[in-house]
C-alpha positions as CSV (number, residue, x, y, z in Angstrom):
1,X,120.3,96.7,110.0
2,X,119.1,97.6,113.4
3,X,117.1,95.1,115.4
4,X,113.4,94.7,114.7
5,X,111.2,96.5,117.1
6,X,109.8,94.4,120.0
7,X,106.2,95.1,119.0
8,X,106.7,93.7,115.5
9,X,108.6,90.7,116.9
10,X,105.7,90.1,119.3
11,X,103.3,90.4,116.3
12,X,105.2,87.8,114.3
13,X,105.2,85.5,117.3
14,X,101.5,85.9,117.9
15,X,100.4,85.8,114.2
16,X,103.1,83.9,112.2
17,X,100.9,83.1,109.2
18,X,99.8,86.7,108.8
19,X,103.4,87.9,109.2
20,X,104.6,85.4,106.6
21,X,101.9,86.4,104.1
22,X,102.6,90.1,104.8
23,X,106.3,89.6,104.1
24,X,105.5,87.7,100.9
25,X,103.2,90.5,99.7
26,X,105.9,93.0,100.5
27,X,108.5,91.1,98.6
28,X,106.2,90.6,95.6
29,X,105.4,94.3,95.5
30,X,109.1,95.2,95.7
31,X,110.1,92.7,93.0
32,X,107.2,93.6,90.6
33,X,109.1,96.4,88.8
34,X,112.4,97.7,87.7
35,X,113.2,100.0,90.6
36,X,116.5,99.2,92.4
37,X,116.5,98.4,96.1
38,X,117.9,101.7,97.3
39,X,115.3,103.6,95.3
40,X,112.5,101.4,96.6
41,X,113.4,102.2,100.2
42,X,113.7,105.9,99.5
43,X,110.3,105.9,97.8
44,X,108.8,104.0,100.8
45,X,110.5,106.5,103.2
46,X,108.8,109.3,101.3
47,X,105.4,107.5,101.5
48,X,105.9,106.9,105.2
49,X,106.7,110.6,105.8
50,X,103.7,111.6,103.8
51,X,101.5,109.2,105.7
52,X,102.8,110.4,109.0
53,X,103.8,107.0,110.1
54,X,106.9,107.3,112.4
55,X,107.6,103.6,112.8
56,X,107.5,103.0,109.1
57,X,109.7,106.0,108.4
58,X,112.3,104.7,110.9
59,X,112.0,101.2,109.3
60,X,112.5,102.4,105.7
61,X,115.3,104.8,106.7
62,X,117.1,101.8,108.3
63,X,116.4,99.6,105.3
64,X,117.6,102.3,102.9
65,X,120.9,102.7,104.7
66,X,121.3,98.9,104.7
67,X,120.6,98.9,100.9
68,X,123.4,101.4,100.4
69,X,121.7,104.8,100.6
70,X,123.6,107.6,102.3
71,X,122.3,109.7,105.2
72,X,122.3,112.7,102.8
73,X,119.9,110.8,100.4
74,X,117.5,110.1,103.3
75,X,117.6,113.8,104.3
76,X,116.9,114.8,100.7
77,X,113.7,112.7,100.7
78,X,112.6,114.7,103.7
79,X,113.5,118.0,102.1
80,X,111.5,117.1,99.0
81,X,108.4,116.9,101.2
82,X,108.5,120.6,101.9
83,X,106.7,121.7,98.8
84,X,104.3,118.7,98.7
85,X,103.4,118.2,102.4
86,X,104.4,121.5,103.9
87,X,107.3,122.6,106.1
88,X,106.1,121.2,109.4
89,X,105.5,117.6,108.1
90,X,108.8,117.7,106.2
91,X,110.6,118.7,109.4
92,X,108.9,115.9,111.2
93,X,110.1,113.5,108.5
94,X,113.6,115.0,108.8
95,X,113.6,114.4,112.5
96,X,112.6,110.8,112.0
97,X,115.4,110.4,109.5
98,X,117.8,111.8,112.0
99,X,116.5,109.5,114.7
100,X,118.0,106.7,112.6
101,X,121.1,108.4,111.2
102,X,122.1,110.1,114.4
103,X,120.4,108.3,117.2
104,X,120.5,104.7,116.1
105,X,116.8,104.1,116.3
């Protein structure tokens, strides 16, 4: 997986207790159900695209790849957004996915 963005590293350094609790909550949410790790990251990528959060989309695209997803699966998530979010938002999501799969972000 790519390195963690400097901003998040700085946050973890400045607020280690908050960062630790956030990570525990994230782990608990992920582990609360039967969805496999790849699917969890693809769902979270879709949520990030829908919310319009670029950093989160990049993070979950990287995490999905690290969990074993293919670049084609990530692009499929973005394409699925066309009929739910609209073409422009879906294309933004596709660009964010390609930032990771083609640009190494």
